[in-house]
C-alpha positions in Angstrom: -61.1 -45.1 11.6 -61.6 -41.4 11.0 -59.5 -40.6 14.1 -56.7 -42.9 12.9 -56.7 -41.3 9.4 -56.5 -37.8 10.9 -53.7 -38.9 13.2 -51.8 -40.4 10.2 -52.2 -37.2 8.2 -50.9 -35.1 11.2 -47.9 -37.4 11.6 -47.1 -37.2 7.8 -47.3 -33.4 7.9 -45.0 -33.3 11.0 -42.5 -35.5 9.3 -42.4 -33.5 6.1 -42.4 -30.1 7.7 -38.6 -29.9 8.2 -38.2 -30.8 4.5 -40.7 -28.0 3.5 -38.8 -25.6 5.7 -35.4 -26.6 4.2 -36.8 -26.3 0.7 -38.2 -22.8 1.5 -34.9 -21.7 2.8 -33.0 -22.9 -0.3 -35.6 -21.2 -2.5 -35.2 -18.0 -0.6 -31.4 -18.1 -0.9 -31.6 -18.8 -4.6 -34.1 -16.0 -5.2 -32.0 -13.5 -3.3 -28.9 -14.6 -5.3 -30.8 -14.2 -8.6 -32.1 -10.8 -7.6 -28.6 -9.6 -6.7 -27.2 -11.0 -10.0 -29.8 -9.6 -12.3 -30.0 -6.2 -10.6 -26.2 -5.9 -10.7 -26.1 -6.6 -14.4 -28.9 -4.1 -15.1 -27.2 -1.4 -13.0 -23.7 -1.9 -14.5 -22.2 -4.9 -12.7 -19.5 -3.1 -10.6 -21.0 -3.5 -7.1 -19.6 -5.6 -4.3 -21.4 -8.9 -3.6 -22.2 -8.2 0.1 -23.9 -5.0 -0.8 -25.9 -6.6 -3.6 -27.0 -9.5 -1.4 -28.2 -7.1 1.3 -30.0 -5.0 -1.2 -31.6 -8.1 -2.7 -32.8 -9.2 0.8 -34.5 -5.9 1.4 -35.9 -5.8 -2.2 -37.5 -9.3 -1.8 -39.1 -8.1 1.4 -40.5 -5.0 -0.3 -41.7 -7.2 -3.2 -43.6 -9.5 -0.9 -45.2 -6.6 0.9 -46.3 -5.0 -2.3 -47.7 -8.3 -3.5 -49.8 -8.6 -0.4 -51.0 -5.0 -0.7 -52.0 -5.2 -4.3 -53.4 -8.8 -4.4 -57.2 -8.9 -4.5 -57.4 -12.1 -2.4 -55.0 -14.5 -0.7 -56.1 -17.3 -3.1 -55.1 -15.2 -6.1 -51.8 -14.3 -4.4 -50.9 -18.0 -4.0 -51.6 -18.5 -7.7 -49.7 -15.5 -9.0 -47.1 -15.1 -6.2 -44.1 -15.4 -8.6 -45.4 -12.9 -11.1 -46.6 -10.4 -8.5 -43.4 -10.5 -6.4 -40.6 -10.8 -9.0 -40.8 -7.5 -10.8 -41.4 -5.3 -7.7 -38.6 -7.1 -5.8 -36.2 -6.6 -8.7 -37.0 -2.9 -9.0 -36.9 -2.5 -5.2 -33.5 -4.2 -5.2 -32.2 -1.8 -7.8 -33.5 1.2 -5.8 -32.0 0.0 -2.5 -28.6 -0.7 -4.2 -28.6 2.9 -5.6 -29.4 4.2 -2.1 -26.5 2.2 -0.6 -24.1 3.7 -3.2 -25.4 7.2 -2.5 -24.9 6.7 1.3 -21.5 5.2 0.9 -18.3 7.1 1.7 -17.1 9.1 -1.4 -14.3 7.4 -3.2 -10.9 9.1 -2.9 -8.9 10.1 -6.0 -7.0 7.1 -7.3 -8.9 4.6 -5.2 -9.8 1.5 -7.2 -13.4 0.9 -8.3 -14.9 -2.3 -6.9 -15.5 -4.9 -9.5 -17.6 -8.0 -9.5 -16.1 -10.4 -7.0 -15.1 -13.8 -8.3 -17.0 -16.7 -6.7 -14.3 -18.5 -4.6 -13.8 -22.1 -4.0 -16.0 -22.8 -1.0 -13.7 -25.0 1.1 -10.6 -22.9 0.5 -12.5 -19.7 1.0 -14.0 -21.0 4.2 -10.6 -22.0 5.6 -9.1 -18.6 4.7 -12.0 -16.8 6.2 -11.8 -18.7 9.4 -8.1 -18.2 9.7 -8.3 -14.5 8.9 -11.3 -14.0 11.2 -9.6 -15.8 14.1 -6.4 -13.8 13.6 -8.4 -10.6 13.3 -10.2 -11.3 16.5 -6.9 -12.1 18.2 -5.5 -8.8 17.2 -8.6 -6.9 18.3 -8.5 -8.7 21.6 -4.9 -7.8 22.1 -5.6 -4.2 21.4 -8.6 -4.2 23.7 -6.6 -5.9 26.5 -4.0 -3.2 26.2 -6.6 -0.5 26.4 -5.9 0.8 22.9 -9.4 1.1 21.5 -10.3 4.5 23.1 -7.2 6.0 21.6 -7.9 5.2 17.9 -10.3 8.1 17.3 -7.6 10.9 17.2 -4.3 10.0 18.8 -2.3 12.8 17.2 -2.4 15.1 20.3 -0.2 13.0 22.5 0.6 15.9 24.8 -2.9 15.7 26.3 -2.9 13.9 29.6 -5.6 11.5 28.3 -3.4 10.4 25.5 0.0 10.0 27.0 -0.4 6.3 27.4 -1.0 5.8 23.7 2.6 5.1 22.6 3.2 2.5 25.2 -0.1 0.8 24.6 0.6 0.7 20.8 4.0 -0.8 21.3 2.6 -3.5 23.6 -0.1 -4.3 21.1 2.3 -4.6 18.2 4.8 -6.6 20.3 2.1 -9.1 21.4 0.7 -9.4 17.9 4.2 -10.6 16.8 5.3 -11.3 13.3 4.4 -8.8 10.6 3.1 -6.4 13.2 6.5 -6.1 14.9 8.0 -5.2 11.5 5.2 -2.7 11.0 6.2 -1.0 14.3 9.8 -1.0 13.3 8.9 0.7 10.0 6.7 3.3 11.8 9.6 4.1 14.1 11.6 5.2 11.0 8.8 7.5 9.6 9.0 10.8 11.5 7.0 12.4 8.6 3.9 10.5 9.7 4.4 9.3 13.3 4.8 11.6 16.4 8.1 11.6 18.2 6.6 10.1 21.4 5.4 7.0 19.3 8.8 6.7 17.6 10.6 6.6 20.9 8.5 3.6 22.0 8.5 1.7 18.7 12.2 2.0 18.3 12.7 -0.6 21.0 10.7 -3.3 19.2 12.9 -6.4 18.4 11.9 -9.0 15.8 12.9 -12.3 17.5 11.3 -15.7 17.4 12.1 -19.2 18.6 14.1 -21.5 16.2 12.3 -23.6 13.7 12.1 -27.3 14.0 15.4 -28.9 12.6 13.5 -31.5 10.5 11.4 -28.8 8.9 14.5 -26.8 8.0 16.2 -29.9 6.5 13.1 -30.7 4.4 13.0 -27.1 3.1 16.7 -27.2 2.1 16.1 -30.4 0.2 13.1 -28.8 -1.6 15.1 -25.7 -2.5 18.6 -27.1 -3.2 17.5 -30.5 -4.6 19.8 -32.5 -2.2 20.4 -33.2 1.4 22.4 -30.5 3.3 25.2 -32.9 3.8 25.5 -33.3 0.0 25.7 -29.5 -0.6 27.7 -28.4 2.5 30.8 -29.9 4.0 29.5 -28.6 7.4 26.1 -27.3 8.4 25.4 -26.0 11.9 21.8 -27.0 12.7 21.7 -24.4 15.5 20.8 -21.0 14.1 22.9 -18.0 15.0 19.9 -15.7 14.7 16.1 -16.3 14.4 13.4 -13.8 13.3 9.8 -14.1 12.4 10.4 -14.7 8.7 13.8 -16.4 8.5 16.7 -17.7 10.5 20.4 -17.8 9.8 22.9 -20.8 10.0 26.6 -21.1 9.6 28.0 -23.6 7.1 31.1 -24.5 5.1 31.0 -25.3 1.4 32.8 -28.3 -0.2 35.4 -25.8 -1.5 36.2 -24.8 2.1 34.6 -21.4 2.0 32.7 -20.3 5.1 29.2 -19.1 4.3 26.0 -17.9 6.0 22.8 -19.6 5.0 19.6 -17.6 5.5 16.5 -19.9 5.4 12.9 -18.9 5.2 10.6 -20.4 7.8 8.5 -23.2 6.3 4.9 -22.2 5.4 5.5 -18.6 6.5 4.2 -17.1 3.3 0.4 -17.8 3.9 0.8 -16.5 7.5 2.5 -13.3 6.3 -0.1 -12.8 3.5 -2.9 -13.3 6.0 -1.5 -10.7 8.4 -0.9 -8.3 5.5 -4.5 -8.7 4.3 -5.7 -7.9 7.9 -3.4 -4.9 8.0 -4.7 -3.6 4.8 -8.3 -4.1 6.0 -7.5 -2.3 9.2 -5.9 0.6 7.3 -8.9 0.9 5.0 -11.2 0.9 8.0 -9.2 3.6 9.7 -9.0 5.6 6.5 -12.8 5.7 6.3 -13.4 6.5 10.0 -10.5 8.7 11.2 -9.3 11.9 9.8 -5.8 11.4 11.1 -5.5 8.1 9.1 -6.4 10.0 5.9 -3.8 12.7 6.7 -0.9 10.3 7.1 -2.1 8.2 4.1 -2.7 5.0 6.1 -3.8 3.0 3.0 -0.7 4.0 1.0 1.5 3.3 4.0 0.0 -0.2 4.5 0.3 -0.9 0.7 4.0 0.2 0.7 4.8 -1.9 3.7 3.0 -4.9 2.3 5.0 -4.6 -0.9 8.3 -4.4 1.0 7.4 -7.4 3.2 6.3 -9.4 0.1 9.7 -8.7 -1.5 11.4 -10.0 1.7 9.7 -13.3 1.1 11.8 -13.7 -2.1 15.5 -14.0 -1.2 16.4 -13.5 -4.9 15.5 -9.8 -4.5 17.9 -9.5 -1.5 20.6 -11.3 -3.5 20.2 -8.7 -6.2 20.4 -5.9 -3.6 23.7 -7.2 -2.3 25.2 -7.5 -5.7 24.0 -4.0 -6.7 25.6 -2.4 -3.5 28.8 -4.5 -4.0 29.1 -3.5 -7.6 28.6 0.2 -6.8 31.0 0.0 -3.9 33.9 -1.1 -6.1 37.1 -0.9 -4.2 35.7 1.0 -1.2 37.1 0.5 2.3 33.8 -0.9 3.5 33.3 -4.6 2.7 30.1 -6.2 1.3 29.6 -10.0 1.3 29.6 -12.0 -1.9 26.5 -13.9 -3.0 26.6 -17.6 -4.1 24.0 -17.4 -6.8 24.2 -21.1 -7.7 23.0 -22.0 -4.1 20.5 -19.2 -3.6 16.8 -19.6 -4.3 13.5 -18.0 -3.4 13.7 -19.3 0.1 17.4 -19.9 0.7 20.2 -17.3 0.5 23.8 -18.3 0.7 26.4 -15.5 1.2 30.0 -15.1 2.2 30.8 -15.4 5.9 32.5 -12.2 7.2 34.8 -12.9 10.1 34.1 -10.0 12.5 32.0 -8.7 15.3 29.1 -6.3 15.4 29.6 -2.6 16.3 28.2 -3.3 19.8 31.2 -5.6 20.5 33.9 -3.8 18.5 35.5 -1.8 21.3 38.0 -4.4 22.4 38.9 -5.3 18.9 39.6 -1.7 17.9 41.9 -1.4 20.9 43.8 -4.5 19.9 44.2 -3.3 16.3 44.9 0.3 17.4 42.2 1.5 15.1 40.7 5.0 15.7 36.9 4.7 16.1 36.3 8.1 14.7 38.3 7.3 11.5 36.3 4.1 11.1 33.1 6.1 11.6 34.1 8.5 8.9 34.8 5.7 6.5 31.3 4.3 7.0 29.8 7.8 6.7 31.7 8.5 3.4 30.6 5.1 2.1 26.9 5.8 2.9 27.0 9.3 1.4 28.7 8.1 -1.7 26.0 5.4 -2.1 23.2 8.0 -1.6 24.6 10.9 -3.6 26.6 9.2 -6.4 25.7 5.6 -6.8 22.0 5.8 -6.2 21.7 2.5 -4.3 22.3 2.3 -0.6 21.9 0.2 2.5 18.6 1.5 4.1 19.0 -0.1 7.6 22.5 0.4 9.0 21.7 -0.3 12.6 24.5 -1.7 14.9 23.6 -5.3 14.2 24.1 -4.8 10.5 27.5 -3.1 10.7 30.6 -5.2 11.5 34.2 -4.7 12.3 36.4 -7.4 10.6 39.5 -8.9 12.0 41.7 -6.6 10.0 39.9 -3.5 11.3 37.8 -2.8 8.2 34.1 -2.0 8.5 31.5 -4.2 6.7 27.7 -4.1 6.0 25.4 -7.2 6.2 21.7 -7.9 5.8 20.5 -6.2 2.6 16.8 -7.0 3.0 16.2 -3.2 2.9 17.9 -1.3 0.1 17.0 2.1 -1.3 17.3 3.2 -4.9 17.4 6.8 -6.1 17.2 8.3 -9.6 19.5 11.0 -10.8 17.0 13.8 -10.1 16.5 12.6 -6.5 20.3 12.4 -6.0 20.8 15.9 -7.3 18.0 17.3 -5.0 19.5 15.5 -2.0 22.9 17.1 -2.7 21.3 20.5 -2.9 19.4 19.8 0.3 22.7 19.0 2.2 24.3 22.2 0.8 21.3 24.3 1.8 21.6 23.0 5.4 25.3 23.8 5.5 24.6 27.3 4.1 21.4 27.9 6.0 19.6 28.8 2.7 15.9 28.5 3.1 15.0 29.1 -0.5 17.4 26.5 -1.7 16.1 24.0 0.8 12.5 24.7 -0.3 13.4 24.1 -3.9 15.2 20.8 -3.0 12.2 19.6 -0.9 9.6 20.5 -3.5 11.6 18.5 -6.1 11.8 15.5 -3.7 8.2 15.5 -2.6 4.8 15.1 -4.1 3.2 18.5 -3.5 -0.5 18.5 -2.6 -0.9 22.3 -3.1 1.2 24.2 -5.7 0.8 27.4 -3.7 2.7 26.1 -0.7 6.1 27.5 -1.8 6.2 30.9 -0.1 4.6 29.7 3.1 7.1 26.8 3.2 10.1 29.1 2.7 9.1 31.2 5.7 8.5 28.1 7.8 12.0 26.8 6.8 13.6 30.1 7.7 12.1 29.9 11.2 13.1 26.3 11.4 16.7 27.1 10.6 16.8 30.0 13.0 15.6 27.6 15.7 17.7 24.6 14.9 20.8 25.8 13.0 21.8 28.9 15.1 25.3 29.6 16.3 26.6 27.1 18.9 23.7 24.7 18.4 24.4 20.9 18.3 23.2 19.6 15.0 22.6 15.9 14.4 20.7 13.6 12.0 17.6 14.1 14.1 17.3 17.4 12.3 15.9 15.5 9.3 13.4 13.7 11.5 12.2 17.0 13.0 12.1 18.6 9.5 9.9 15.8 8.1 7.6 16.1 11.1 7.2 19.8 10.4 6.5 19.2 6.7 3.5 17.0 7.5 1.4 20.1 7.9 2.3 21.3 4.3 0.9 18.1 2.7 4.3 17.1 1.3 4.5 13.4 0.8 7.9 11.9 0.1 8.5 8.7 -1.9 9.5 5.7 0.2 13.1 5.7 -1.1 13.5 9.3 -0.1 12.2 8.8 3.4 14.5 5.8 3.5 17.5 8.2 3.1 16.5 10.2 6.2 15.8 7.0 8.1 19.2 5.5 7.1 21.0 8.7 8.2 19.2 8.8 11.6 20.0 5.1 12.1 23.6 5.5 11.0 24.2 8.3 13.5 23.2 6.1 16.3 25.4 3.3 15.0 28.4 5.5 14.5 28.0 7.0 18.0 28.8 3.5 19.4 32.2 3.6 17.5 32.9 7.3 18.4 30.8 8.7 21.2 29.5 12.2 20.3 29.8 11.6 16.5 27.5 14.0 14.7 26.7 13.1 11.1 26.0 16.7 9.8 29.1 18.1 11.4 31.3 15.4 10.1 29.6 15.3 6.7 31.0 18.8 6.1 34.4 17.3 6.0 33.5 14.4 3.6 30.7 15.9 1.6 33.0 18.5 0.1 34.9 15.7 -1.7 31.6 14.1 -2.8 30.2 17.3 -4.1 33.5 18.1 -5.8 33.4 14.7 -7.5 29.8 15.2 -8.6 30.7 18.7 -9.9 34.1 17.8 -11.3 35.0 19.1 -14.7 34.8 15.7 -16.3 31.3 15.2 -14.9 30.1 18.6 -16.1 31.6 18.0 -19.5 29.8 14.6 -19.7 26.5 16.1 -18.6 26.8 18.9 -21.2 27.8 16.3 -23.9 24.7 14.2 -23.0 22.5 17.3 -23.1 23.8 18.4 -26.5 23.4 14.9 -28.0 19.8 14.9 -26.7 19.0 18.3 -28.3 21.0 17.8 -31.5 18.0 16.5 -33.6 16.0 19.6 -32.5 18.9 21.9 -33.4 19.1 20.3 -36.9 15.4 21.0 -37.6 15.4 24.5 -36.0 16.6 26.6 -39.1 14.1 25.0 -41.4 11.3 25.5 -38.9 12.2 29.2 -38.5 12.3 29.7 -42.3 8.9 28.1 -42.6 7.5 30.3 -39.9 8.9 33.5 -41.4 7.6 32.5 -44.9 4.1 31.8 -43.6 4.1 35.1 -41.7 5.2 37.1 -44.7 2.4 35.6 -46.9 -0.2 36.5 -44.2 -1.1 32.8 -43.8 -0.1 32.4 -40.1 -2.9 31.0 -38.0 -3.3 29.5 -34.6 -5.4 26.4 -34.0 -6.4 25.4 -30.5 -7.5 21.8 -30.1 -9.8 21.4 -27.2 -10.1 18.0 -25.5 -7.2 16.6 -27.5 -6.0 14.4 -24.6 -7.2 10.9 -24.1 -8.5 11.7 -20.6 -10.4 14.7 -21.9 -12.0 12.7 -24.7 -13.0 9.9 -22.2 -14.5 12.5 -19.9 -16.6 14.1 -22.7 -17.7 10.6 -23.9 -18.8 9.7 -20.4 -20.7 12.9 -19.8 -22.4 12.7 -23.2 -23.3 9.0 -22.6 -24.8 9.7 -19.2 -26.7 12.7 -20.5 -28.1 10.6 -23.3 -29.1 7.8 -20.9 -30.8 10.3 -18.6 -32.7 11.9 -21.6 -33.8 8.5 -22.8 -34.9 7.4 -19.4 -36.9 10.6 -18.9 -38.4 10.5 -22.3 -39.4 6.8 -21.8 -41.0 7.7 -18.5 -43.0 10.6 -20.0 -44.2 8.5 -23.0 -45.1 5.6 -20.7 -47.2 7.9 -18.5 -49.0 9.2 -21.7 -49.6 5.6 -22.8 -51.1 4.7 -19.5 -53.5 7.6 -19.8 -54.9 6.5 -23.2 -58.3 4.9 -22.7 -59.3 1.8 -24.6 -57.3 0.2 -27.4 -56.6 -3.4 -28.4 -56.2 -5.9 -25.6 -54.0 -8.9 -25.1 -55.4 -12.1 -26.6 -55.8 -13.6 -23.1 -57.7 -10.5 -21.7 -56.7 -8.1 -19.1 -54.9 -4.8 -19.7 -54.7 -3.2 -23.1 -51.5 -3.4 -25.2 -50.9 0.3 -24.8 -51.0 -0.1 -21.0 -48.6 -3.0 -21.2 -46.2 -0.9 -23.2 -46.6 1.9 -20.7 -45.7 -0.3 -17.8 -42.7 -1.7 -19.7 -41.6 1.8 -20.5 -41.8 2.8 -16.9 -39.6 -0.1 -15.9 -37.1 0.7 -18.6 -37.1 4.4 -17.6 -36.4 3.5 -14.0 -33.5 1.3 -15.0 -31.9 3.9 -17.2 -32.3 6.6 -14.5 -30.9 4.4 -11.8 -27.9 3.5 -14.0 -27.1 7.2 -14.3 -27.5 7.9 -10.6 -25.4 4.9 -9.7 -22.6 5.9 -12.1 -22.5 9.5 -10.6 -22.5 8.0 -7.1 -19.5 5.8 -7.9 -17.5 8.7 -9.4 -17.8 11.0 -6.4 -14.4 12.0 -5.0 -13.2 14.1 -2.1 
């Protein structure tokens, strides 16, 4: 009987052991989560969850170890396990968290401070995580398969034999990654200010092409966007696309009114795919920014953010519709045609525009011969239109590659595909005009002033050194008899990288558009050079910008702006003279009058006060612990003074750690 009872007990323990283990694991997870939550609140609550969870894990281990070391016996430890582990684990978690922050990479100026992460919906978060992780691993595998990984340390020196394969490997990686990454390569190919020429030469060949979407899916999307079947909206609709890219595809159609139109349709369910890839791209840019000096030099994070914003705008066709209307309105009666938008049929995912009957520049040779149109005259018309957009109108087509420039049946040029449009303010337009004049006059000082007005300057002392470098650049590239093309701007931007000049995206879009336009116009008129030809057309534009009527209008606007000041000036002068005559003139300097200055002082005083209180609490607590005797707690044990001393030490540690953590978070490089 005794053996059977022992056997039954063993079987019962074996059956309940998995449940005990499961309960212990759940308890462990809950304790770690509570430690992370409480320590984060005590330290300020602006720490990332992964870091807090890891710190809580180490803190709990330290708490358990301290409990074993300080417990008088194992039996007593089992009774008081929670009380002996909780406080040491919490304090250890806070200390480990502070150490993590001190060891972290210093935050760059303007970088966002991490806030408490929201607890996501588990199923949705899991699906997104799995999708992002799978795609991330796919991209990493593509990069590894193309042998790109060894090049990511410092690929700037592409002349070295060990790095000459980097451009080709990068192009293959982006090409095989498809979608957004091809568009990223296309963008990088237009940024000579951040990408070496060898890389640009490879990335320029990337083409964004994709197989057509399923016909039924396109019909369903049209019904969702237009509220009716395609047959009810269009008299004719060609289901076969005339072009297909990663984000959208284009169809021909005819309206009920008989007008021929082009229907641009976004691929169904492409938004989550694009957002996933953009999230991965931003994470990769952030990782490179932390690990590679070259990524910080070119501003990889800012570049990725700007690209993500541009791609996100491409997902809303209403923005492209507005771009077309803006360019069309600015063009007025220009010789270059711009299609009309059918707003009543255009939505976020569908864009309907006028069909322009013509052929692309690539196929325009025979048509120009049939119409007896001079290709060089046509190229000048396009150049004049682009320069007028840039220098006078302030809104321009930023991607005039041969596929986006057409020759119509009547011989007129036309522009299509306005997904990329640049916008310039009046100051930028004026600086660009002066830059063009400085190139024509070979005036290094004028070019320096124009560039400094266009760019964000990292070092205000760069002016004199930059002027000398520009003088040498002009002597090398603008000497007598030298052939000058739009690639001059690409080489100029590449040279300016070393001076820490960062240009806004719309300004670099101007140089990119001019370089692209020169290649396009060369297909109309071989040997066409934008800078040489622009001397013939820019004079008219500059004369128009500096016409007497324009100067008079600018002076009139300036006078109207200064008129209130001029009205108050006599009275202010009289008050100043009267005060001086009476000997009552005084000067008052208000320190820290700005909001940022006041915030800085308040922060410094607050931290100093916390540090003082923490130090004082620690000193007083040590003194209390050294007091012998005194009243005891009613249940025995330590004296009340010792209890206050231990409490004060905990409070002192919390206050000091808060100050240290705040200082660690504010470090900048």
